[in-house]
DRENPA-3360 file (N, C-alpha, C; in nm, 2 decimals, always signed):
BEGIN
1 = MQASTLGR = +0.28/+0.85/+1.66/+0.30/+0.72/+1.61/+0.45/+0.70/+1.56 ~ +0.49/+0.57/+1.56/+0.62/+0.55/+1.50/+0.63/+0.60/+1.36 ~ +0.75/+0.64/+1.31/+0.76/+0.71/+1.18/+0.87/+0.64/+1.10 ~ +0.87/+0.65/+0.97/+0.97/+0.61/+0.88/+0.97/+0.70/+0.76 ~ +1.05/+0.67/+0.66/+1.06/+0.76/+0.55/+1.00/+0.70/+0.42 ~ +0.94/+0.78/+0.34/+0.89/+0.74/+0.21/+0.94/+0.85/+0.11 ~ +1.05/+0.83/+0.06/+1.12/+0.93/-0.02/+1.15/+1.05/+0.07 ~ +1.11/+1.17/+0.03/+1.14/+1.29/+0.11/+1.04/+1.31/+0.22;
9 = FTVARVGY = +0.94/+1.22/+0.23/+0.83/+1.24/+0.33/+0.87/+1.15/+0.46 ~ +0.83/+1.21/+0.57/+0.83/+1.13/+0.70/+0.69/+1.10/+0.73 ~ +0.66/+0.97/+0.74/+0.52/+0.92/+0.76/+0.51/+0.83/+0.87 ~ +0.39/+0.82/+0.93/+0.36/+0.72/+1.03/+0.37/+0.58/+0.97 ~ +0.42/+0.49/+1.05/+0.44/+0.35/+0.99/+0.31/+0.28/+0.97 ~ +0.20/+0.33/+1.03/+0.07/+0.27/+1.00/-0.01/+0.38/+0.92 ~ -0.03/+0.35/+0.80/-0.11/+0.45/+0.71/-0.25/+0.39/+0.69 ~ -0.30/+0.43/+0.57/-0.44/+0.38/+0.54/-0.45/+0.35/+0.39;
17 = GAMQLTGP = -0.49/+0.23/+0.36/-0.52/+0.19/+0.22/-0.67/+0.21/+0.19 ~ -0.70/+0.30/+0.09/-0.83/+0.34/+0.07/-0.91/+0.26/-0.03 ~ -0.86/+0.14/-0.07/-0.92/+0.06/-0.17/-1.06/+0.02/-0.13 ~ -1.09/-0.01/+0.00/-1.22/-0.06/+0.04/-1.33/+0.04/+0.04 ~ -1.30/+0.17/+0.01/-1.40/+0.27/+0.01/-1.48/+0.27/-0.12 ~ -1.52/+0.16/-0.16/-1.60/+0.15/-0.29/-1.71/+0.05/-0.27 ~ -1.78/+0.02/-0.38/-1.88/-0.08/-0.38/-1.81/-0.22/-0.38 ~ -1.89/-0.33/-0.39/-1.83/-0.46/-0.40/-1.74/-0.48/-0.52;
25 = GVFGPPSN = -1.63/-0.55/-0.50/-1.53/-0.58/-0.60/-1.45/-0.46/-0.64 ~ -1.44/-0.36/-0.55/-1.37/-0.24/-0.57/-1.42/-0.17/-0.70 ~ -1.55/-0.17/-0.71/-1.62/-0.11/-0.83/-1.74/-0.04/-0.78 ~ -1.76/+0.08/-0.84/-1.88/+0.16/-0.80/-1.86/+0.23/-0.67 ~ -1.96/+0.31/-0.63/-1.96/+0.39/-0.51/-1.99/+0.30/-0.39 ~ -1.95/+0.35/-0.27/-1.99/+0.28/-0.14/-2.13/+0.30/-0.11 ~ -2.19/+0.21/-0.03/-2.33/+0.23/+0.01/-2.36/+0.35/+0.09 ~ -2.25/+0.40/+0.16/-2.27/+0.52/+0.24/-2.15/+0.61/+0.22;
33 = PDEAVALL = -2.15/+0.70/+0.12/-2.03/+0.79/+0.10/-2.00/+0.87/+0.22 ~ -2.10/+0.92/+0.30/-2.08/+1.00/+0.41/-1.99/+0.93/+0.52 ~ -2.02/+0.80/+0.53/-1.94/+0.72/+0.63/-1.79/+0.71/+0.58 ~ -1.77/+0.70/+0.45/-1.64/+0.69/+0.39/-1.56/+0.82/+0.41 ~ -1.63/+0.93/+0.39/-1.57/+1.06/+0.42/-1.53/+1.07/+0.56 ~ -1.62/+1.04/+0.65/-1.59/+1.04/+0.80/-1.47/+0.96/+0.84 ~ -1.46/+0.84/+0.77/-1.35/+0.75/+0.81/-1.22/+0.81/+0.77 ~ -1.21/+0.87/+0.65/-1.09/+0.93/+0.60/-1.05/+1.04/+0.70;
41 = RAAVDAGV = -1.14/+1.12/+0.74/-1.11/+1.23/+0.83/-1.07/+1.18/+0.96 ~ -1.13/+1.07/+1.01/-1.09/+1.01/+1.14/-0.95/+0.96/+1.13 ~ -0.91/+0.90/+1.02/-0.78/+0.85/+1.00/-0.67/+0.96/+1.01 ~ -0.69/+1.07/+0.94/-0.60/+1.18/+0.95/-0.60/+1.24/+1.08 ~ -0.71/+1.26/+1.14/-0.72/+1.32/+1.28/-0.64/+1.23/+1.38 ~ -0.63/+1.10/+1.35/-0.56/+1.01/+1.44/-0.41/+1.00/+1.42 ~ -0.36/+1.07/+1.32/-0.22/+1.08/+1.29/-0.18/+1.01/+1.16 ~ -0.27/+0.96/+1.09/-0.23/+0.90/+0.96/-0.19/+1.01/+0.86;
49 = NHVDTAEY = -0.07/+0.99/+0.80/-0.03/+1.09/+0.70/+0.03/+1.02/+0.57 ~ -0.02/+0.90/+0.55/+0.02/+0.82/+0.43/-0.11/+0.75/+0.39 ~ -0.16/+0.79/+0.28/-0.29/+0.73/+0.22/-0.26/+0.68/+0.09 ~ -0.30/+0.55/+0.07/-0.27/+0.48/-0.06/-0.40/+0.47/-0.14 ~ -0.40/+0.50/-0.27/-0.51/+0.51/-0.35/-0.48/+0.46/-0.49 ~ -0.58/+0.47/-0.58/-0.56/+0.45/-0.73/-0.67/+0.51/-0.80 ~ -0.65/+0.57/-0.92/-0.76/+0.62/-1.00/-0.86/+0.51/-1.04 ~ -0.81/+0.39/-1.06/-0.89/+0.28/-1.10/-0.97/+0.21/-0.99;
57 = YGPTVVNA = -0.96/+0.26/-0.87/-1.04/+0.21/-0.76/-1.18/+0.28/-0.77 ~ -1.27/+0.21/-0.83/-1.41/+0.26/-0.84/-1.46/+0.25/-0.98 ~ -1.40/+0.30/-1.09/-1.29/+0.39/-1.09/-1.33/+0.54/-1.05 ~ -1.23/+0.61/-1.01/-1.24/+0.75/-0.97/-1.31/+0.77/-0.83 ~ -1.38/+0.67/-0.79/-1.46/+0.68/-0.67/-1.37/+0.72/-0.55 ~ -1.27/+0.64/-0.52/-1.19/+0.66/-0.40/-1.12/+0.80/-0.41 ~ -1.06/+0.83/-0.52/-1.00/+0.96/-0.53/-1.09/+1.08/-0.50 ~ -1.22/+1.07/-0.55/-1.32/+1.17/-0.53/-1.35/+1.18/-0.38;
65 = LIREALHP = -1.36/+1.06/-0.31/-1.39/+1.06/-0.17/-1.27/+1.13/-0.09 ~ -1.15/+1.09/-0.13/-1.03/+1.15/-0.06/-1.04/+1.30/-0.08 ~ -1.06/+1.35/-0.20/-1.07/+1.49/-0.22/-1.18/+1.56/-0.14 ~ -1.30/+1.50/-0.13/-1.41/+1.56/-0.06/-1.37/+1.56/+0.09 ~ -1.31/+1.45/+0.14/-1.28/+1.44/+0.29/-1.17/+1.53/+0.33 ~ -1.06/+1.54/+0.25/-0.93/+1.60/+0.30/-0.88/+1.72/+0.23 ~ -0.94/+1.76/+0.12/-0.89/+1.88/+0.05/-0.95/+2.01/+0.11 ~ -0.87/+2.11/+0.14/-0.72/+2.12/+0.11/-0.64/+2.03/+0.21;
73 = YPADLAIV = -0.55/+1.96/+0.15/-0.48/+1.86/+0.22/-0.38/+1.91/+0.32 ~ -0.36/+1.84/+0.43/-0.26/+1.87/+0.53/-0.12/+1.87/+0.46 ~ -0.03/+1.96/+0.51/+0.10/+1.98/+0.44/+0.18/+1.85/+0.45 ~ +0.16/+1.77/+0.56/+0.25/+1.65/+0.57/+0.18/+1.53/+0.52 ~ +0.07/+1.54/+0.45/+0.00/+1.42/+0.40/+0.07/+1.37/+0.27 ~ +0.11/+1.24/+0.27/+0.17/+1.18/+0.16/+0.06/+1.09/+0.09 ~ +0.01/+1.14/-0.02/-0.08/+1.06/-0.10/+0.00/+0.98/-0.21 ~ -0.02/+0.85/-0.21/+0.05/+0.76/-0.30/-0.05/+0.69/-0.39;
81 = SKVGARRD = -0.03/+0.69/-0.52/-0.12/+0.62/-0.61/-0.04/+0.52/-0.69 ~ -0.11/+0.46/-0.78/-0.05/+0.36/-0.87/-0.11/+0.37/-1.01 ~ -0.04/+0.33/-1.11/-0.08/+0.33/-1.24/-0.04/+0.20/-1.31 ~ -0.11/+0.16/-1.42/-0.08/+0.04/-1.49/-0.20/-0.04/-1.52 ~ -0.31/+0.00/-1.47/-0.44/-0.07/-1.49/-0.56/+0.02/-1.51 ~ -0.66/-0.03/-1.56/-0.79/+0.05/-1.57/-0.90/-0.05/-1.55 ~ -1.03/+0.00/-1.54/-1.15/-0.08/-1.52/-1.23/-0.07/-1.65 ~ -1.29/-0.18/-1.69/-1.39/-0.16/-1.80/-1.53/-0.14/-1.74;
89 = RTGGILPY = -1.63/-0.13/-1.82/-1.77/-0.09/-1.78/-1.83/-0.19/-1.68 ~ -1.78/-0.32/-1.68/-1.83/-0.42/-1.59/-1.75/-0.44/-1.47 ~ -1.64/-0.36/-1.45/-1.55/-0.37/-1.34/-1.43/-0.46/-1.36 ~ -1.42/-0.51/-1.48/-1.30/-0.59/-1.51/-1.17/-0.51/-1.51 ~ -1.06/-0.57/-1.47/-0.93/-0.50/-1.46/-0.85/-0.53/-1.59 ~ -0.81/-0.42/-1.66/-0.74/-0.44/-1.78/-0.61/-0.37/-1.77 ~ -0.51/-0.41/-1.85/-0.38/-0.34/-1.85/-0.40/-0.20/-1.91 ~ -0.32/-0.11/-1.85/-0.32/+0.03/-1.90/-0.18/+0.08/-1.88;
97 = DEPDELRR = -0.09/+0.02/-1.94/+0.05/+0.03/-1.90/+0.15/+0.07/-2.01 ~ +0.10/+0.11/-2.13/+0.19/+0.17/-2.23/+0.24/+0.30/-2.17 ~ +0.36/+0.34/-2.21/+0.42/+0.47/-2.15/+0.32/+0.59/-2.16 ~ +0.25/+0.61/-2.27/+0.16/+0.72/-2.28/+0.04/+0.70/-2.19 ~ +0.00/+0.57/-2.17/-0.11/+0.54/-2.08/-0.07/+0.57/-1.93 ~ +0.05/+0.53/-1.90/+0.10/+0.56/-1.76/+0.10/+0.71/-1.73 ~ +0.14/+0.79/-1.83/+0.14/+0.93/-1.81/-0.01/+0.98/-1.80 ~ -0.10/+0.94/-1.88/-0.24/+0.98/-1.86/-0.29/+0.93/-1.73;
105 = GIEDNLRT = -0.25/+0.82/-1.68/-0.30/+0.77/-1.55/-0.25/+0.86/-1.44 ~ -0.13/+0.91/-1.45/-0.08/+1.00/-1.35/-0.16/+1.13/-1.35 ~ -0.18/+1.18/-1.47/-0.25/+1.31/-1.49/-0.40/+1.29/-1.44 ~ -0.46/+1.18/-1.46/-0.59/+1.15/-1.41/-0.60/+1.16/-1.26 ~ -0.50/+1.10/-1.20/-0.49/+1.10/-1.05/-0.48/+1.24/-1.00 ~ -0.40/+1.32/-1.06/-0.38/+1.46/-1.02/-0.51/+1.54/-1.03 ~ -0.58/+1.51/-1.14/-0.71/+1.58/-1.17/-0.81/+1.54/-1.07 ~ -0.83/+1.42/-1.04/-0.94/+1.37/-0.96/-0.91/+1.40/-0.81;
113 = LQVDHLAA = -0.78/+1.40/-0.77/-0.75/+1.43/-0.64/-0.73/+1.58/-0.62 ~ -0.73/+1.66/-0.73/-0.71/+1.80/-0.73/-0.58/+1.84/-0.66 ~ -0.47/+1.79/-0.71/-0.34/+1.82/-0.66/-0.25/+1.85/-0.78 ~ -0.14/+1.92/-0.75/-0.04/+1.95/-0.85/+0.07/+1.84/-0.86 ~ +0.09/+1.76/-0.75/+0.18/+1.65/-0.75/+0.15/+1.55/-0.64 ~ +0.20/+1.43/-0.65/+0.18/+1.33/-0.56/+0.31/+1.29/-0.49 ~ +0.30/+1.24/-0.37/+0.42/+1.20/-0.30/+0.50/+1.09/-0.37 ~ +0.42/+1.00/-0.43/+0.48/+0.89/-0.51/+0.37/+0.83/-0.59;
121 = VNLRLVDA = +0.41/+0.77/-0.70/+0.32/+0.68/-0.78/+0.39/+0.55/-0.82 ~ +0.32/+0.44/-0.79/+0.38/+0.31/-0.82/+0.35/+0.27/-0.96 ~ +0.45/+0.22/-1.03/+0.42/+0.15/-1.16/+0.39/+0.01/-1.12 ~ +0.26/-0.03/-1.13/+0.22/-0.16/-1.10/+0.22/-0.25/-1.22 ~ +0.30/-0.36/-1.21/+0.32/-0.45/-1.32/+0.20/-0.55/-1.31 ~ +0.14/-0.57/-1.43/+0.03/-0.66/-1.44/+0.07/-0.81/-1.44 ~ +0.19/-0.83/-1.50/+0.23/-0.97/-1.51/+0.37/-0.98/-1.44 ~ +0.42/-1.10/-1.43/+0.55/-1.12/-1.36/+0.66/-1.14/-1.46;
129 = AEPNARFD = +0.65/-1.09/-1.58/+0.75/-1.11/-1.68/+0.88/-1.05/-1.64 ~ +0.99/-1.11/-1.68/+1.12/-1.06/-1.64/+1.14/-0.92/-1.70 ~ +1.22/-0.83/-1.64/+1.24/-0.70/-1.69/+1.30/-0.70/-1.83 ~ +1.25/-0.61/-1.92/+1.29/-0.61/-2.06/+1.28/-0.47/-2.11 ~ +1.29/-0.45/-2.24/+1.29/-0.32/-2.30/+1.16/-0.25/-2.27 ~ +1.05/-0.33/-2.26/+0.92/-0.27/-2.23/+0.92/-0.21/-2.09 ~ +0.97/-0.28/-2.00/+0.98/-0.23/-1.86/+1.06/-0.10/-1.86 ~ +1.17/-0.10/-1.94/+1.26/+0.02/-1.94/+1.17/+0.14/-1.99;
137 = AQLAAMIA = +1.09/+0.12/-2.09/+1.01/+0.23/-2.15/+0.90/+0.27/-2.05 ~ +0.85/+0.18/-1.98/+0.75/+0.22/-1.87/+0.82/+0.30/-1.76 ~ +0.93/+0.25/-1.72/+1.01/+0.32/-1.62/+1.05/+0.46/-1.66 ~ +1.08/+0.48/-1.79/+1.12/+0.61/-1.84/+1.00/+0.70/-1.83 ~ +0.88/+0.66/-1.86/+0.76/+0.74/-1.84/+0.75/+0.79/-1.70 ~ +0.77/+0.70/-1.61/+0.76/+0.74/-1.47/+0.87/+0.84/-1.43 ~ +0.99/+0.82/-1.47/+1.10/+0.91/-1.44/+1.07/+1.05/-1.50 ~ +1.02/+1.05/-1.62/+0.98/+1.18/-1.69/+0.88/+1.26/-1.60;
145 = ARDEGLIA = +0.78/+1.18/-1.55/+0.67/+1.25/-1.47/+0.74/+1.31/-1.34 ~ +0.83/+1.23/-1.29/+0.90/+1.28/-1.17/+0.98/+1.41/-1.20 ~ +1.06/+1.40/-1.30/+1.15/+1.51/-1.34/+1.07/+1.64/-1.38 ~ +0.94/+1.62/-1.42/+0.86/+1.73/-1.45/+0.78/+1.78/-1.33 ~ +0.80/+1.72/-1.22/+0.73/+1.76/-1.10/+0.59/+1.71/-1.07 ~ +0.55/+1.62/-1.15/+0.41/+1.56/-1.13/+0.41/+1.47/-1.01 ~ +0.52/+1.40/-0.98/+0.53/+1.31/-0.87/+0.66/+1.34/-0.80 ~ +0.66/+1.32/-0.67/+0.79/+1.34/-0.59/+0.88/+1.22/-0.60;
153 = GVGLSNIT = +0.82/+1.10/-0.62/+0.91/+0.98/-0.62/+0.84/+0.87/-0.71 ~ +0.93/+0.79/-0.76/+0.89/+0.67/-0.84/+0.88/+0.55/-0.75 ~ +0.77/+0.48/-0.76/+0.75/+0.35/-0.69/+0.73/+0.24/-0.78 ~ +0.74/+0.12/-0.73/+0.72/+0.00/-0.81/+0.63/-0.10/-0.73 ~ +0.55/-0.17/-0.81/+0.45/-0.26/-0.74/+0.44/-0.39/-0.81 ~ +0.43/-0.50/-0.74/+0.42/-0.64/-0.80/+0.54/-0.67/-0.88 ~ +0.66/-0.65/-0.82/+0.78/-0.67/-0.89/+0.87/-0.78/-0.83 ~ +0.97/-0.82/-0.91/+1.07/-0.91/-0.86/+1.20/-0.84/-0.82;
161 = LAHLTRAL = +1.29/-0.91/-0.76/+1.42/-0.85/-0.73/+1.49/-0.80/-0.86 ~ +1.47/-0.87/-0.97/+1.53/-0.84/-1.10/+1.48/-0.70/-1.14 ~ +1.35/-0.68/-1.13/+1.29/-0.55/-1.17/+1.36/-0.44/-1.08 ~ +1.37/-0.46/-0.95/+1.42/-0.35/-0.87/+1.56/-0.32/-0.90 ~ +1.64/-0.43/-0.92/+1.78/-0.41/-0.96/+1.80/-0.33/-1.09 ~ +1.72/-0.37/-1.19/+1.72/-0.30/-1.32/+1.68/-0.15/-1.30 ~ +1.58/-0.13/-1.22/+1.53/+0.01/-1.20/+1.64/+0.10/-1.13 ~ +1.70/+0.04/-1.03/+1.79/+0.12/-0.95/+1.92/+0.15/-1.03;
169 = AVTDIVCV = +1.94/+0.08/-1.14/+2.06/+0.11/-1.22/+2.04/+0.24/-1.30 ~ +1.91/+0.29/-1.30/+1.89/+0.41/-1.38/+1.82/+0.53/-1.30 ~ +1.77/+0.49/-1.18/+1.70/+0.60/-1.11/+1.68/+0.56/-0.96 ~ +1.64/+0.65/-0.88/+1.60/+0.62/-0.74/+1.46/+0.57/-0.73 ~ +1.44/+0.48/-0.65/+1.30/+0.42/-0.62/+1.27/+0.46/-0.47 ~ +1.15/+0.51/-0.45/+1.12/+0.55/-0.31/+1.04/+0.45/-0.23 ~ +0.97/+0.36/-0.31/+0.89/+0.26/-0.24/+0.86/+0.14/-0.33 ~ +0.84/+0.03/-0.27/+0.80/-0.09/-0.34/+0.67/-0.14/-0.27;
177 = QNSFSLLD = +0.57/-0.18/-0.35/+0.45/-0.23/-0.29/+0.42/-0.37/-0.35 ~ +0.45/-0.47/-0.27/+0.43/-0.61/-0.31/+0.35/-0.68/-0.21 ~ +0.29/-0.80/-0.25/+0.22/-0.88/-0.15/+0.32/-0.94/-0.05 ~ +0.29/-0.93/+0.07/+0.38/-0.98/+0.18/+0.30/-1.00/+0.31 ~ +0.32/-1.11/+0.37/+0.24/-1.14/+0.50/+0.30/-1.26/+0.56 ~ +0.25/-1.30/+0.67/+0.29/-1.43/+0.73/+0.26/-1.54/+0.64 ~ +0.16/-1.53/+0.56/+0.12/-1.63/+0.46/+0.20/-1.63/+0.33 ~ +0.26/-1.52/+0.30/+0.32/-1.50/+0.17/+0.45/-1.42/+0.18;
185 = RRSAPVLQ = +0.56/-1.49/+0.19/+0.69/-1.43/+0.20/+0.78/-1.44/+0.08 ~ +0.72/-1.46/-0.03/+0.79/-1.47/-0.16/+0.88/-1.35/-0.19 ~ +0.83/-1.23/-0.14/+0.91/-1.11/-0.17/+1.01/-1.08/-0.06 ~ +1.05/-1.18/+0.02/+1.16/-1.15/+0.12/+1.29/-1.10/+0.06 ~ +1.33/-1.15/-0.06/+1.46/-1.09/-0.11/+1.44/-0.94/-0.15 ~ +1.32/-0.91/-0.20/+1.29/-0.77/-0.24/+1.29/-0.68/-0.11 ~ +1.22/-0.73/-0.01/+1.22/-0.66/+0.12/+1.36/-0.63/+0.17 ~ +1.45/-0.73/+0.17/+1.58/-0.72/+0.22/+1.66/-0.61/+0.13;
193 = ACRERGIA = +1.64/-0.62/+0.00/+1.71/-0.52/-0.08/+1.66/-0.38/-0.05 ~ +1.53/-0.36/-0.03/+1.48/-0.23/+0.00/+1.53/-0.18/+0.14 ~ +1.54/-0.27/+0.23/+1.59/-0.24/+0.36/+1.74/-0.19/+0.35 ~ +1.82/-0.26/+0.28/+1.96/-0.22/+0.26/+1.97/-0.08/+0.19 ~ +1.88/-0.04/+0.11/+1.89/+0.08/+0.04/+1.80/+0.19/+0.09 ~ +1.73/+0.17/+0.20/+1.65/+0.27/+0.26/+1.52/+0.30/+0.18 ~ +1.47/+0.20/+0.11/+1.35/+0.21/+0.03/+1.23/+0.16/+0.11 ~ +1.12/+0.24/+0.12/+1.01/+0.20/+0.19/+0.95/+0.07/+0.12;
201 = FVPYAPIG = +0.91/-0.03/+0.20/+0.85/-0.15/+0.16/+0.71/-0.15/+0.21 ~ +0.61/-0.15/+0.12/+0.47/-0.14/+0.16/+0.39/-0.26/+0.12 ~ +0.37/-0.35/+0.22/+0.30/-0.48/+0.18/+0.15/-0.46/+0.16 ~ +0.11/-0.51/+0.05/-0.04/-0.52/+0.03/-0.08/-0.66/+0.07 ~ -0.21/-0.68/+0.10/-0.26/-0.81/+0.15/-0.18/-0.85/+0.28 ~ -0.17/-0.76/+0.38/-0.08/-0.78/+0.49/-0.12/-0.89/+0.58 ~ -0.25/-0.93/+0.58/-0.29/-1.04/+0.66/-0.33/-1.16/+0.56 ~ -0.29/-1.15/+0.44/-0.31/-1.25/+0.34/-0.45/-1.24/+0.27;
209 = WPRSGRNS = -0.46/-1.30/+0.16/-0.59/-1.31/+0.09/-0.68/-1.41/+0.17 ~ -0.81/-1.40/+0.16/-0.90/-1.49/+0.24/-0.86/-1.63/+0.20 ~ -0.84/-1.71/+0.31/-0.80/-1.85/+0.29/-0.87/-1.93/+0.41 ~ -0.85/-2.06/+0.41/-0.91/-2.14/+0.51/-0.81/-2.24/+0.56 ~ -0.85/-2.31/+0.67/-0.76/-2.42/+0.72/-0.64/-2.36/+0.78 ~ -0.53/-2.44/+0.77/-0.40/-2.40/+0.84/-0.34/-2.28/+0.77 ~ -0.38/-2.24/+0.65/-0.32/-2.13/+0.59/-0.39/-2.00/+0.63 ~ -0.48/-2.00/+0.72/-0.56/-1.88/+0.76/-0.48/-1.82/+0.88;
217 = VGGNPTVI = -0.46/-1.69/+0.86/-0.39/-1.61/+0.98/-0.49/-1.62/+1.10 ~ -0.61/-1.58/+1.08/-0.71/-1.57/+1.19/-0.73/-1.70/+1.26 ~ -0.72/-1.81/+1.19/-0.75/-1.94/+1.25/-0.63/-2.01/+1.29 ~ -0.51/-1.96/+1.28/-0.39/-2.03/+1.32/-0.38/-2.03/+1.47 ~ -0.36/-2.15/+1.53/-0.35/-2.16/+1.67/-0.25/-2.07/+1.74 ~ -0.13/-2.06/+1.67/-0.03/-1.97/+1.73/-0.07/-1.82/+1.73 ~ -0.13/-1.78/+1.63/-0.18/-1.64/+1.62/-0.29/-1.62/+1.73 ~ -0.38/-1.72/+1.74/-0.49/-1.70/+1.84/-0.43/-1.70/+1.98;
225 = RLARRYDA = -0.33/-1.78/+2.01/-0.27/-1.78/+2.14/-0.20/-1.65/+2.17 ~ -0.13/-1.60/+2.07/-0.06/-1.47/+2.09/-0.16/-1.36/+2.10 ~ -0.26/-1.36/+2.03/-0.37/-1.26/+2.04/-0.42/-1.25/+2.18 ~ -0.44/-1.37/+2.24/-0.49/-1.37/+2.38/-0.38/-1.31/+2.48 ~ -0.26/-1.35/+2.45/-0.15/-1.30/+2.54/-0.13/-1.15/+2.53 ~ -0.15/-1.09/+2.42/-0.13/-0.95/+2.40/-0.26/-0.87/+2.40 ~ -0.37/-0.94/+2.43/-0.50/-0.87/+2.44/-0.52/-0.80/+2.31 ~ -0.51/-0.87/+2.20/-0.52/-0.81/+2.06/-0.60/-0.91/+1.98;
233 = TPAQIALA = -0.63/-0.86/+1.85/-0.70/-0.95/+1.76/-0.60/-1.02/+1.68 ~ -0.63/-1.13/+1.61/-0.54/-1.20/+1.52/-0.48/-1.11/+1.41 ~ -0.57/-1.03/+1.36/-0.52/-0.93/+1.25/-0.42/-0.84/+1.31 ~ -0.43/-0.79/+1.43/-0.33/-0.70/+1.49/-0.20/-0.77/+1.51 ~ -0.21/-0.90/+1.55/-0.08/-0.98/+1.56/-0.01/-0.99/+1.43 ~ -0.08/-1.02/+1.32/-0.02/-1.03/+1.19/+0.04/-0.90/+1.14 ~ -0.03/-0.79/+1.17/+0.03/-0.65/+1.13/+0.15/-0.62/+1.22 ~ +0.14/-0.65/+1.35/+0.25/-0.62/+1.44/+0.38/-0.69/+1.40;
241 = WLVRLAPN = +0.36/-0.82/+1.35/+0.47/-0.89/+1.30/+0.54/-0.82/+1.19 ~ +0.47/-0.76/+1.10/+0.53/-0.68/+0.99/+0.60/-0.56/+1.04 ~ +0.54/-0.49/+1.14/+0.61/-0.37/+1.19/+0.74/-0.40/+1.25 ~ +0.74/-0.51/+1.33/+0.86/-0.55/+1.40/+0.97/-0.61/+1.30 ~ +0.92/-0.67/+1.19/+1.01/-0.74/+1.10/+1.12/-0.66/+1.04 ~ +1.09/-0.53/+1.00/+1.19/-0.45/+0.94/+1.15/-0.30/+0.95 ~ +1.24/-0.21/+0.98/+1.20/-0.07/+1.01/+1.16/+0.01/+0.88 ~ +1.18/-0.05/+0.76/+1.14/+0.02/+0.64/+1.00/-0.02/+0.60;
249 = ILLIPGTS = +0.93/-0.11/+0.67/+0.80/-0.15/+0.63/+0.70/-0.05/+0.68 ~ +0.61/-0.01/+0.58/+0.50/+0.08/+0.61/+0.37/+0.01/+0.58 ~ +0.28/+0.01/+0.67/+0.15/-0.06/+0.66/+0.05/+0.04/+0.60 ~ -0.04/-0.02/+0.52/-0.15/+0.05/+0.46/-0.28/-0.04/+0.47 ~ -0.31/-0.09/+0.59/-0.43/-0.17/+0.60/-0.55/-0.10/+0.57 ~ -0.64/-0.16/+0.49/-0.76/-0.09/+0.45/-0.88/-0.14/+0.53 ~ -0.98/-0.06/+0.54/-1.11/-0.09/+0.60/-1.21/+0.01/+0.57 ~ -1.34/-0.03/+0.58/-1.45/+0.07/+0.57/-1.51/+0.08/+0.70;
257 = SLRHLKEN = -1.45/+0.03/+0.81/-1.51/+0.03/+0.94/-1.43/+0.12/+1.03 ~ -1.49/+0.21/+1.11/-1.42/+0.29/+1.20/-1.36/+0.21/+1.31 ~ -1.43/+0.10/+1.36/-1.38/+0.01/+1.46/-1.25/-0.05/+1.41 ~ -1.25/-0.11/+1.29/-1.13/-0.17/+1.24/-1.02/-0.07/+1.22 ~ -1.05/+0.05/+1.18/-0.95/+0.16/+1.17/-0.88/+0.18/+1.30 ~ -0.95/+0.19/+1.41/-0.89/+0.21/+1.54/-0.81/+0.09/+1.58 ~ -0.85/-0.03/+1.54/-0.77/-0.15/+1.57/-0.64/-0.15/+1.49 ~ -0.65/-0.11/+1.37/-0.53/-0.11/+1.28/-0.43/-0.01/+1.34;
265 = LAVDRLEL = -0.48/+0.11/+1.37/-0.39/+0.21/+1.42/-0.32/+0.18/+1.56 ~ -0.39/+0.10/+1.64/-0.34/+0.05/+1.77/-0.22/-0.04/+1.75 ~ -0.20/-0.10/+1.63/-0.09/-0.18/+1.61/+0.04/-0.11/+1.63 ~ +0.04/+0.02/+1.61/+0.16/+0.10/+1.64/+0.21/+0.09/+1.78 ~ +0.13/+0.06/+1.87/+0.17/+0.04/+2.01/+0.18/-0.10/+2.06 ~ +0.17/-0.20/+1.96/+0.17/-0.34/+2.00/+0.31/-0.39/+1.96 ~ +0.40/-0.41/+2.06/+0.53/-0.45/+2.04/+0.55/-0.60/+2.07 ~ +0.57/-0.68/+1.97/+0.59/-0.82/+1.99/+0.74/-0.85/+2.03;
273 = DDDAMGQL = +0.75/-0.94/+2.13/+0.89/-0.97/+2.17/+0.95/-1.08/+2.08 ~ +1.08/-1.11/+2.11/+1.15/-1.21/+2.03/+1.08/-1.34/+2.03 ~ +1.03/-1.38/+2.14/+0.97/-1.51/+2.15/+0.84/-1.52/+2.06 ~ +0.76/-1.41/+2.06/+0.64/-1.41/+1.98/+0.68/-1.41/+1.83 ~ +0.78/-1.34/+1.79/+0.83/-1.33/+1.65/+0.87/-1.47/+1.61 ~ +0.95/-1.54/+1.70/+0.99/-1.67/+1.66/+0.88/-1.77/+1.65 ~ +0.78/-1.76/+1.73/+0.67/-1.85/+1.72/+0.59/-1.83/+1.59 ~ +0.57/-1.70/+1.55/+0.50/-1.67/+1.43/+0.58/-1.72/+1.31;
281 = DAAFL = +0.71/-1.70/+1.31/+0.79/-1.75/+1.20/+0.78/-1.90/+1.18 ~ +0.78/-1.97/+1.29/+0.77/-2.12/+1.29/+0.64/-2.17/+1.25 ~ +0.53/-2.09/+1.29/+0.40/-2.14/+1.26/+0.36/-2.13/+1.11 ~ +0.43/-2.05/+1.03/+0.40/-2.03/+0.89/+0.51/-2.07/+0.80 ~ +0.60/-2.16/+0.84/+0.70/-2.20/+0.75/+0.64/-2.29/+0.64;
% end
């Protein structure tokens, strides 16, 4: 598969986001854990070497499944996690982003995945507040974890260009994970800054959050027309647009279906031409 860089790792441009390997609402175990394990193994067997996870998916459920499916891990496998949140007993998402909590979050990931270090961990910001002294303290906790060898690289998630600029003034950043899709291009300035600096940009919600009407990727007439032209699904067209858009974009589409996994990985071979890219840009202005 096509490859790009994530810090010191070389990874396939289409990876796997493991969030959906849980019960409803990203909470509790999946209905069939054996199928989840088989899906993870199928992904790696197909060439995936970038897996995205979080300790609070479940919580602990996804990391435990990854460990069961893939440990001992392939040498080239880049496991990336995130910290900054936790789940309560009912599944609610709560901030867990004080510096000491971020450190515990990293250590919890290492324990449940049964690894000594991770390829990267993203500091996921819960709110969109402008960078301040609190952000500096959070970043310092991440840098300390990297310097102590717990993580190979520091990542950021749900950030603005101001956060990235402030972070780069004090340390290297290996990846940024923001919402980005045909439907949501608000992070275009962040993507451009990452591209200029060789930082991996990892879009979450790459086909958008579920919507209806003209804002739906799957229901958009241009996407449907191009899907027919390329003998692809609408979701594949949306993912292929991202792959073509910038060489530093790494995809982590998630699924609990082996069929959808195969469709997602096939995007690596789906090359949209300039005309298709222009039509898609115009369709979602």
